[in-house]
C-alpha positions as CSV (number, residue, x, y, z in Angstrom):
1,M,-53.0,10.8,-35.3
2,K,-54.2,11.1,-38.7
3,W,-52.4,10.6,-41.7
4,N,-53.6,14.5,-43.3
5,E,-52.5,15.8,-39.6
6,K,-49.4,14.2,-40.0
7,M,-49.4,15.4,-43.5
8,A,-50.2,19.0,-42.0
9,T,-47.4,19.2,-39.1
10,G,-44.8,17.9,-41.7
11,I,-45.6,21.1,-44.1
12,F,-45.5,23.4,-40.9
13,E,-42.3,21.8,-40.1
14,Q,-40.5,22.6,-43.7
15,H,-42.2,26.2,-43.4
16,L,-40.8,26.4,-40.3
17,R,-37.4,25.5,-41.1
18,R,-36.9,27.1,-44.2
19,M,-37.8,30.6,-42.0
20,V,-35.1,29.6,-39.2
21,A,-32.8,28.7,-41.8
22,K,-32.3,32.0,-43.3
23,K,-32.5,34.0,-40.1
24,I,-29.8,31.3,-38.1
25,L,-27.3,31.8,-41.6
26,L,-27.7,35.3,-40.7
27,L,-26.6,35.1,-37.2
28,L,-24.0,33.2,-37.8
29,A,-22.4,35.1,-40.6
30,V,-22.3,38.2,-38.2
31,G,-21.2,35.6,-35.3
32,I,-18.5,34.2,-37.2
33,A,-17.1,37.9,-38.6
34,L,-17.1,39.1,-34.6
35,F,-15.3,36.1,-33.5
36,L,-12.6,36.5,-36.3
37,V,-12.0,39.8,-35.4
38,G,-12.1,40.0,-31.8
39,L,-10.3,36.1,-32.0
40,Y,-7.3,37.8,-34.1
41,A,-7.2,41.1,-31.7
42,V,-7.2,39.0,-28.4
43,T,-4.8,36.2,-29.3
44,L,-2.3,38.6,-31.1
45,G,-2.0,40.9,-28.0
46,A,-2.4,38.1,-25.4
47,N,0.3,36.0,-27.1
48,S,2.6,38.7,-28.0
49,T,2.8,40.1,-24.2
50,N,2.8,36.5,-22.6
51,A,6.0,35.6,-25.0
52,S,7.7,39.0,-24.0
53,D,7.4,38.4,-20.6
54,N,8.4,35.2,-21.0
55,L,11.4,35.9,-23.1
56,Q,12.3,38.2,-19.9
57,M,12.3,36.0,-17.7
58,L,14.5,33.7,-19.7
59,K,17.0,36.7,-20.2
60,K,16.8,37.5,-16.6
61,V,17.8,33.5,-15.8
62,Y,20.3,33.7,-18.1
63,I,22.3,36.6,-17.2
64,S,22.1,35.7,-13.8
65,L,23.5,31.8,-14.2
66,Y,26.1,33.3,-16.1
67,Q,27.5,35.9,-14.0
68,K,27.1,33.7,-11.3
69,N,29.5,31.1,-12.7
70,R,31.6,33.7,-13.7
71,D,32.0,35.5,-10.8
72,F,33.2,32.1,-9.3
73,L,35.7,31.3,-11.9
74,F,37.5,34.6,-11.5
75,D,37.5,34.8,-7.4
76,K,40.6,34.9,-6.1
77,Q,40.3,32.0,-3.8
78,T,38.9,30.1,-6.7
79,I,42.3,30.6,-8.7
80,T,44.5,30.1,-5.3
81,L,42.9,26.7,-4.8
82,S,42.7,25.6,-8.2
83,E,46.6,26.6,-8.6
84,K,47.2,25.0,-5.5
85,A,45.8,21.6,-7.0
86,L,47.5,21.8,-10.1
87,R,50.8,22.5,-8.1
88,D,50.3,19.7,-5.7
89,H,48.5,17.5,-8.4
90,G,45.8,15.9,-6.6
91,D,45.6,18.1,-3.5
92,S,41.9,19.6,-4.2
93,A,40.4,19.0,-0.2
94,D,40.3,22.9,-0.2
95,L,39.1,23.5,-3.9
96,N,36.6,20.6,-3.3
97,Y,35.1,22.5,-0.3
98,W,35.2,25.9,-1.6
99,F,33.3,24.6,-4.8
100,Q,30.6,22.3,-2.7
101,E,30.0,25.5,-0.4
102,F,29.4,27.7,-4.1
103,N,27.6,24.9,-5.5
104,G,24.9,24.7,-2.6
105,K,24.2,28.8,-2.9
106,C,23.5,28.1,-6.4
107,S,19.9,27.9,-7.8
108,V,21.1,25.1,-10.4
109,K,23.9,22.5,-9.7
110,N,27.2,23.1,-11.3
111,E,29.8,20.4,-11.7
112,V,33.5,21.1,-11.7
113,I,36.6,19.3,-13.6
114,L,40.0,20.8,-12.8
115,S,42.7,19.7,-15.3
116,D,46.0,20.2,-16.1
117,Y,47.9,21.4,-19.2
118,Q,47.4,18.8,-21.3
119,G,43.7,18.2,-20.5
120,R,44.0,15.1,-17.9
121,V,42.1,15.5,-14.9
122,V,43.2,16.3,-11.6
123,Y,40.0,17.1,-9.9
124,S,36.4,16.6,-10.6
125,S,33.0,16.8,-8.8
126,Y,31.5,14.1,-10.0
127,E,30.7,11.2,-8.9
128,Q,32.4,8.0,-9.5
129,G,31.5,6.0,-12.6
130,V,29.4,9.6,-14.0
131,L,32.6,10.9,-15.5
132,S,32.7,8.9,-18.6
133,D,35.5,8.7,-21.2
134,Y,33.3,10.8,-23.7
135,R,33.3,13.6,-21.1
136,V,36.8,13.4,-20.6
137,N,37.9,13.9,-24.2
138,Y,35.5,16.4,-24.8
139,N,36.7,18.6,-21.9
140,A,40.2,18.2,-23.1
141,A,39.1,19.3,-26.7
142,I,37.7,22.4,-25.1
143,C,40.3,23.1,-22.8
144,H,42.6,22.9,-26.3
145,N,40.2,25.6,-27.5
146,A,40.4,28.0,-24.5
147,K,44.5,27.7,-24.9
148,E,44.3,31.3,-26.7
149,L,42.3,33.2,-24.4
150,K,43.8,36.2,-23.1
151,P,43.3,36.6,-18.7
152,G,39.8,38.0,-17.6
153,Q,38.3,36.0,-20.4
154,I,35.7,32.7,-20.4
155,Y,35.6,30.1,-22.8
156,N,32.3,28.7,-23.1
157,A,30.5,25.3,-25.0
158,V,27.7,22.8,-25.3
159,Y,28.2,19.7,-24.0
160,Y,25.2,17.3,-24.8
161,D,25.4,13.3,-24.7
162,S,22.3,12.0,-26.4
163,G,19.1,11.3,-24.6
164,N,19.9,13.8,-21.8
165,Y,19.8,17.7,-21.8
166,S,22.8,19.7,-22.8
167,D,25.0,21.2,-20.0
168,Y,26.5,24.7,-21.1
169,I,30.1,25.1,-19.7
170,F,32.3,27.5,-18.6
171,V,35.9,27.2,-19.0
172,M,38.7,29.5,-17.3
173,P,42.8,29.3,-17.7
174,V,44.4,28.7,-14.9
175,Y,47.9,31.3,-15.0
176,S,50.9,31.0,-13.2
177,D,53.7,33.3,-13.9
178,G,52.0,34.4,-17.4
179,A,51.8,30.7,-18.7
180,V,48.8,28.0,-18.5
181,L,49.0,25.8,-15.5
182,G,45.7,24.3,-16.2
183,Y,41.8,24.9,-16.9
184,V,38.7,25.1,-14.3
185,S,35.7,24.1,-16.1
186,L,32.4,24.5,-14.7
187,Y,28.9,22.4,-15.7
188,L,26.1,23.9,-15.8
189,S,23.6,21.0,-15.2
190,G,20.9,21.1,-17.6
191,D,19.0,18.6,-15.9
192,D,18.6,21.1,-13.0
193,W,17.9,24.0,-15.1
194,N,15.0,22.3,-16.6
195,F,14.0,21.3,-13.2
196,Y,14.7,25.1,-11.6
197,L,12.4,26.0,-14.6
198,L,9.5,23.6,-14.6
199,N,6.4,26.0,-12.7
200,Y,7.3,28.6,-15.4
201,N,3.7,28.3,-17.8
202,Y,5.5,29.0,-21.2
203,D,8.2,27.1,-23.3
204,G,11.9,28.6,-24.7
205,A,15.3,27.7,-25.7
206,I,18.5,29.6,-25.6
207,T,21.4,28.6,-28.0
208,D,25.0,29.7,-29.0
209,D,25.9,31.4,-31.9
210,K,26.2,28.1,-33.8
211,N,22.4,26.6,-32.7
212,N,23.4,24.3,-30.2
213,V,21.0,24.2,-27.5
214,I,22.2,25.9,-24.2
215,Y,18.6,25.1,-22.8
216,A,15.3,23.8,-23.9
217,S,12.2,23.7,-22.0
218,K,10.7,20.7,-23.7
219,P,13.3,17.6,-24.9
220,K,11.0,17.8,-28.2
221,L,12.1,21.5,-29.0
222,I,15.5,19.4,-30.0
223,G,16.7,18.0,-33.2
224,S,18.7,14.6,-32.7
225,S,21.9,16.8,-33.2
226,N,21.2,19.3,-30.1
227,K,20.3,21.8,-32.7
228,F,17.2,24.5,-32.5
229,Y,16.5,26.8,-35.5
230,G,14.5,29.2,-34.6
231,Q,12.9,32.3,-36.1
232,E,12.2,36.2,-35.1
233,N,8.6,36.6,-34.4
234,G,5.5,35.3,-35.3
235,I,3.9,31.6,-35.5
236,C,6.4,28.7,-35.8
237,Y,5.4,24.9,-35.8
238,Y,7.5,22.4,-33.4
239,N,6.5,18.5,-33.6
240,D,2.9,19.6,-35.3
241,E,2.5,21.8,-32.5
242,R,2.2,25.4,-33.3
243,F,3.7,28.2,-30.9
244,W,4.1,32.2,-30.9
245,M,7.8,32.9,-31.0
246,K,9.6,35.6,-30.0
247,S,13.3,35.6,-29.8
248,E,16.1,38.2,-28.9
249,S,20.2,38.1,-29.4
250,L,22.4,38.3,-26.6
251,P,25.5,39.2,-28.3
252,E,27.7,40.4,-25.3
253,Y,27.3,36.6,-24.3
254,K,26.8,35.0,-28.0
255,V,23.7,33.3,-27.2
256,K,19.8,33.7,-28.6
257,I,16.8,33.5,-26.7
258,F,13.8,32.0,-27.7
259,S,10.1,32.5,-26.0
260,L,7.4,30.3,-27.0
261,V,3.8,30.1,-26.0
262,Y,1.6,27.7,-27.2
263,Y,-0.6,28.6,-29.5
264,P,-3.4,25.8,-30.5
265,K,-5.8,26.2,-33.1
266,N,-8.7,26.5,-30.8
267,S,-7.2,29.2,-28.8
268,A,-9.0,32.5,-27.6
269,L,-11.7,30.4,-25.3
270,L,-13.0,33.2,-23.6
271,I,-13.9,34.8,-27.2
272,G,-15.4,31.9,-28.3
273,L,-17.4,31.7,-25.5
274,F,-18.6,35.4,-25.7
275,V,-19.8,34.5,-29.0
276,I,-21.4,31.2,-28.4
277,T,-23.2,33.1,-25.6
278,I,-24.3,36.1,-27.4
279,M,-25.4,33.5,-30.6
280,G,-27.0,31.5,-27.9
281,I,-29.4,34.4,-26.8
282,S,-30.0,35.5,-30.2
283,W,-31.1,31.9,-31.2
284,Y,-33.2,31.9,-27.8
285,L,-34.8,35.1,-28.8
286,L,-35.5,33.5,-32.1
287,A,-36.9,30.2,-30.9
288,N,-39.3,32.0,-28.7
289,W,-40.2,34.5,-31.7
290,M,-41.4,31.0,-33.4
291,A,-42.9,29.4,-30.5
292,G,-45.8,31.9,-30.7
293,S,-46.4,30.8,-34.7
294,M,-47.1,27.3,-33.8
295,A,-50.4,25.7,-34.7
296,K,-52.8,26.1,-31.9
297,N,-53.5,22.3,-31.1
298,N,-49.8,22.1,-29.8
299,A,-50.3,25.5,-28.0
300,M,-53.2,24.2,-26.3
301,R,-51.5,21.3,-25.2
302,I,-48.9,22.9,-24.2
303,G,-51.1,25.2,-22.0
304,Q,-52.5,22.0,-20.6
305,L,-49.3,20.4,-19.9
306,L,-48.2,23.9,-18.0
307,S,-51.2,24.1,-16.3
308,E,-51.3,20.4,-14.8
309,I,-47.2,21.1,-13.6
310,R,-48.4,24.4,-11.7
311,I,-51.3,22.5,-9.6
312,I,-48.0,19.9,-9.1
313,Q,-45.7,23.2,-7.9
314,K,-48.0,25.4,-6.4
315,E,-51.1,23.1,-5.1
316,D,-50.4,19.2,-5.0
317,Q,-47.5,17.8,-5.2
318,A,-49.7,14.4,-4.9
319,H,-51.6,15.2,-8.2
320,R,-50.4,13.4,-11.3
321,I,-50.5,14.8,-14.8
322,C,-53.6,13.8,-16.8
323,M,-53.3,14.2,-20.5
324,D,-55.7,12.2,-23.3
325,T,-54.1,13.3,-26.4
326,Q,-52.4,10.1,-27.6
327,D,-49.4,11.9,-29.1
328,E,-45.8,12.7,-27.6
329,F,-47.5,15.2,-25.2
330,N,-49.5,12.2,-23.5
331,E,-46.0,10.3,-23.4
332,V,-44.1,13.3,-22.0
333,A,-47.1,13.5,-19.2
334,V,-46.3,9.8,-18.5
335,Q,-42.3,10.3,-18.5
336,I,-42.7,13.0,-16.0
337,N,-45.3,11.2,-13.6
338,S,-43.0,8.3,-13.7
339,M,-40.0,10.8,-12.8
340,L,-41.9,12.5,-10.0
341,D,-43.0,9.1,-8.5
342,S,-38.8,8.2,-8.7
343,I,-38.0,11.9,-7.4
344,R,-40.1,11.3,-4.5
345,D,-38.6,7.9,-3.3
346,L,-35.1,9.6,-3.7
347,H,-36.2,12.7,-1.6
348,G,-37.1,10.2,1.0
349,R,-34.3,8.3,1.1
350,N,-31.7,11.4,0.9
351,T,-33.9,12.7,3.7
352,E,-33.4,10.1,6.0
353,L,-29.6,9.5,4.8
354,L,-29.0,13.2,5.2
355,Q,-30.3,13.0,9.0
356,L,-27.9,9.9,9.5
357,K,-24.8,11.3,8.0
358,N,-26.0,14.5,10.0
359,T,-26.3,12.7,13.2
360,I,-22.9,10.9,12.4
361,E,-21.0,13.7,11.8
362,M,-22.0,15.6,15.3
363,S,-21.4,12.2,16.9
364,Q,-17.7,12.7,14.9
365,L,-17.6,16.4,15.7
366,T,-17.8,15.3,19.4
367,A,-14.9,12.4,19.6
368,Q,-13.7,11.7,16.1
369,M,-12.4,8.6,17.5
370,N,-13.2,6.5,21.1
371,P,-11.6,8.9,23.9
372,H,-10.1,5.6,25.3
373,F,-8.5,4.5,22.2
374,L,-6.7,7.8,22.0
375,Y,-5.6,8.0,25.6
376,N,-4.6,4.2,25.6
377,T,-2.7,4.8,22.4
378,L,-1.0,8.2,23.7
379,E,0.0,6.4,27.2
380,I,1.4,3.8,25.1
381,I,3.4,6.0,23.0
382,R,5.2,8.0,25.8
383,N,6.1,4.6,27.5
384,L,7.3,3.3,24.2
385,A,9.4,6.8,23.8
386,L,11.7,5.6,27.3
387,F,12.8,2.5,25.7
388,D,11.7,1.9,21.9
389,G,11.7,5.6,20.3
390,E,11.5,3.9,16.9
391,R,8.4,2.0,17.6
392,A,7.0,5.4,19.2
393,E,7.7,7.1,16.3
394,K,5.8,4.4,14.1
395,L,2.9,4.7,16.3
396,I,2.7,8.0,16.0
397,V,2.7,8.2,12.6
398,Q,-0.2,5.5,12.5
399,L,-2.2,7.6,15.0
400,T,-1.6,10.7,13.2
401,Q,-2.4,9.0,9.6
402,I,-5.7,7.5,11.0
403,L,-7.0,10.6,12.7
404,R,-6.4,12.8,9.0
405,Y,-8.2,10.0,7.3
406,S,-11.2,9.9,9.8
407,I,-12.0,13.9,9.9
408,D,-11.4,14.0,6.1
409,K,-15.0,15.2,4.7
410,S,-13.8,15.4,1.0
411,R,-15.2,11.6,0.2
412,E,-18.1,9.3,1.4
413,D,-16.9,6.7,-0.2
414,V,-13.6,4.7,-0.5
415,L,-11.7,1.9,-2.0
416,L,-11.7,-1.1,0.3
417,E,-7.9,-1.5,-0.9
418,E,-7.1,2.1,0.4
419,D,-9.6,1.5,3.6
420,M,-7.5,-1.8,4.9
421,Q,-4.3,0.5,5.0
422,Y,-5.7,2.8,7.7
423,I,-7.9,-0.3,9.8
424,R,-4.4,-2.5,9.4
425,D,-3.1,0.4,11.6
426,Y,-5.6,0.8,13.7
427,L,-5.1,-3.2,14.5
428,D,-1.2,-2.3,15.0
429,I,-2.0,0.1,17.3
430,Q,-4.2,-2.4,19.5
431,K,-1.8,-5.1,18.9
432,C,0.8,-2.8,20.6
433,R,-1.5,-2.1,23.5
434,F,-2.6,-5.9,24.1
435,G,0.5,-7.4,23.0
436,D,0.1,-11.6,22.3
437,R,-3.5,-11.6,24.0
438,L,-4.9,-10.1,20.4
439,S,-4.8,-11.7,17.3
440,C,-5.5,-10.2,14.2
441,T,-6.2,-12.0,10.9
442,V,-6.8,-10.5,7.4
443,N,-8.2,-12.4,4.6
444,I,-9.4,-10.6,1.6
445,D,-9.7,-11.8,-2.0
446,A,-8.1,-9.7,-4.4
447,D,-11.1,-9.5,-6.5
448,C,-12.5,-7.4,-3.5
449,D,-9.6,-4.1,-3.2
450,R,-11.3,-2.2,-5.8
451,S,-14.8,-2.0,-3.9
452,N,-16.7,1.0,-2.6
453,I,-17.4,1.3,1.0
454,P,-18.3,3.9,3.9
455,K,-14.8,5.2,5.0
456,L,-13.6,3.0,8.1
457,V,-16.8,1.4,8.9
458,L,-15.3,-1.5,10.4
459,Q,-13.4,0.3,13.0
460,P,-16.6,0.7,15.3
461,I,-17.1,-3.2,14.6
462,I,-13.9,-4.1,15.4
463,E,-13.8,-2.2,18.1
464,N,-16.8,-3.6,19.6
465,S,-15.1,-7.1,19.2
466,I,-12.1,-5.7,21.4
467,K,-14.0,-4.1,24.2
468,Y,-16.4,-6.7,24.9
469,G,-14.0,-9.9,24.0
470,F,-12.1,-8.6,26.8
471,R,-14.7,-8.7,29.1
472,K,-14.6,-12.4,30.0
473,K,-11.4,-13.6,27.7
474,M,-7.4,-12.7,28.5
475,N,-6.9,-13.8,24.5
476,I,-9.3,-12.9,21.9
477,K,-9.0,-13.7,18.4
478,I,-10.3,-11.5,15.6
479,K,-10.4,-12.6,11.7
480,I,-11.1,-10.1,8.8
481,R,-12.5,-12.1,6.1
482,G,-13.8,-10.9,2.6
483,H,-15.4,-11.9,-0.9
484,M,-17.1,-11.4,-3.7
485,E,-20.5,-12.6,-4.6
486,G,-21.4,-11.5,-7.8
487,N,-21.6,-7.5,-7.7
488,M,-22.0,-7.9,-3.6
489,L,-18.7,-7.3,-1.4
490,V,-19.1,-9.5,1.4
491,L,-17.1,-8.3,4.9
492,S,-17.1,-10.1,8.0
493,V,-15.5,-9.5,11.2
494,K,-15.5,-12.5,13.8
495,D,-14.4,-13.0,17.4
496,D,-14.0,-15.5,19.6
497,G,-15.5,-13.9,22.4
498,F,-18.9,-15.1,24.5
499,G,-21.0,-13.5,21.9
500,M,-24.5,-12.5,23.3
501,P,-27.3,-14.3,24.5
502,E,-29.7,-15.8,21.7
503,E,-32.6,-14.2,22.5
504,D,-30.9,-10.7,22.1
505,A,-28.7,-11.8,18.9
506,S,-32.2,-12.5,17.3
507,S,-33.6,-9.3,18.4
508,L,-30.5,-7.3,17.2
509,N,-30.7,-9.2,13.9
510,N,-34.4,-8.4,13.7
511,S,-33.8,-4.6,14.3
512,L,-31.2,-3.7,12.2
513,G,-33.3,-3.3,9.3
514,K,-36.0,-1.1,10.5
515,A,-35.6,2.9,10.0
516,Y,-36.0,3.2,13.9
517,F,-33.7,1.4,16.4
518,P,-33.0,1.6,20.3
519,E,-30.4,3.8,21.7
520,K,-28.4,0.7,22.9
521,S,-27.4,-0.6,19.7
522,Y,-26.8,2.7,18.1
523,G,-23.4,2.3,16.4
524,L,-24.4,-1.4,13.9
525,H,-28.0,0.4,13.5
526,N,-26.2,3.1,12.2
527,I,-24.0,1.6,9.8
528,S,-26.8,-1.0,8.6
529,R,-29.1,2.0,7.7
530,R,-26.0,4.1,5.9
531,L,-25.4,0.8,4.1
532,F,-28.8,0.3,2.8
533,L,-29.9,3.9,2.2
534,R,-26.3,4.6,0.2
535,Y,-26.2,1.5,-1.5
536,G,-29.5,0.0,-1.7
537,E,-32.1,-3.0,-0.1
538,E,-29.6,-5.1,0.0
539,S,-26.6,-3.8,1.4
540,G,-26.5,-3.9,5.1
541,I,-25.5,-6.0,8.5
542,H,-26.2,-9.2,10.0
543,I,-24.9,-11.0,12.8
544,V,-24.2,-14.5,13.6
545,N,-24.1,-15.5,17.2
546,H,-22.6,-18.3,18.9
547,Q,-23.3,-17.8,22.4
548,G,-20.2,-19.0,24.3
549,Y,-17.9,-19.7,21.6
550,S,-18.2,-16.5,18.9
551,F,-19.6,-13.7,17.4
552,E,-19.6,-12.4,13.9
553,V,-20.8,-9.1,12.1
554,I,-21.5,-9.6,8.2
555,L,-21.6,-6.5,5.7
556,K,-23.3,-6.7,2.5
557,V,-22.4,-3.7,-0.4
558,I,-24.0,-3.5,-3.6
559,Q,-21.4,-2.3,-6.1
560,P,-22.1,0.0,-8.9
561,G,-24.0,-2.5,-11.6
562,G,-25.5,-4.3,-8.7
563,R,-29.0,-4.5,-8.3
564,D,-30.1,-1.8,-6.2
565,H,-26.9,0.8,-6.3
566,V,-28.5,4.2,-5.8
């Protein structure tokens, strides 16, 4: 392009930019106003509703747990068994059974401590070593605070040990002839409470009248002193995170419940998408209008380009674009032609790969695994079940895992490390069948583990070694090896069978790289062709045959980043 033409184009672009800028600024102003109004209206309603729902859920759970523990403490059986244990000073078997039966019905677990009038522990459900001196002393202190309670009253407290969730304590004095005989302390597990509410979408906290945390959905909401200072309603911040808070006091329980809905500054995604979509449509209409004002020479070149593309689309797919304009449009034409060539080659490969995949899937639908292998494995399991149930159970698990893995269509490629787990299960089953007659060794370098391969690609090769190896020998040794050669994964399966005639082996090697192959060697050709189409030209299968001594199948798989990886 000549200098004056470039200058004219630059002036045109400047004028066009100024014109577009004015209209886009107006559009942005209107869009931002709509966005802010919609954002405020929707988020206010949504956050308020979610916070209210979460608050009611927390309130319902708290009251339910509180009432259940209260009912247990005032149950006549609890009082009778506690009094018996205190009088007998140690005979707590009946109380333990009664408590464990109650605890098994609770959605949030409890622990119990029965102490005498001086606060000494008579019985505890805590496991040995868990009941620390700190907890014992703390329990004695709250029992002392509960001495002045009247019959029918419960003393509540919060136990917090640094680094853990706090436990909510219910203390009831045990009376005998009007005098306090001892105390029953129920510890509602904070860890179990958090696990119970783990599936709820929103956060929250419950505190007593001294701001001690009874429950908090996240440790980061709690201060180092197990305190939570919430507000009534509205936006609040905790650890640089923004929440929408709603709270409610329950005077009859002396607690306050806080509901927190995470409220990031970039929320209201739906409103944002809606506004952006409207703005995008407006920009498109504006750009379409501006396109009509462009210079005629550019419009003519675009028209020529579209005309060439229509020829390819409707008349001749082998046609290639020819534009001798010596500008960006010519470069576009060159790139489109290059892309069309690549698409044609890729389409051919993908078509063949799809045909091969369909053939493989039809074969898998007919029989996911060799029926003889399944029959023999089930027969082994049947025999083992009579005298070695444990081994039979292991075989069932291994067979189930292999079958489930083989029919899983969610992935075409897997990591070698994962695939070898199932290959080892397959070898274990075969070794159980053939015993000492079959020997298998696996030696794969560690740097091969993260390589990609088709799922169970080695299984039919191993099966062939077993099938044909035992035809002429009583004992077979199979070696599986793997190593990396740059970006190439090299795997081999070698057996010490009699191999095949050299003429047949040579013919098989020559045909492995071809697109069409004889039906009698369908399995190896299938694998080789699939590797070629999926991973590139240098991927495939090669056999090494020593008639009368051994037979080896070598697989080469180019990894991502390799030279011809597709």
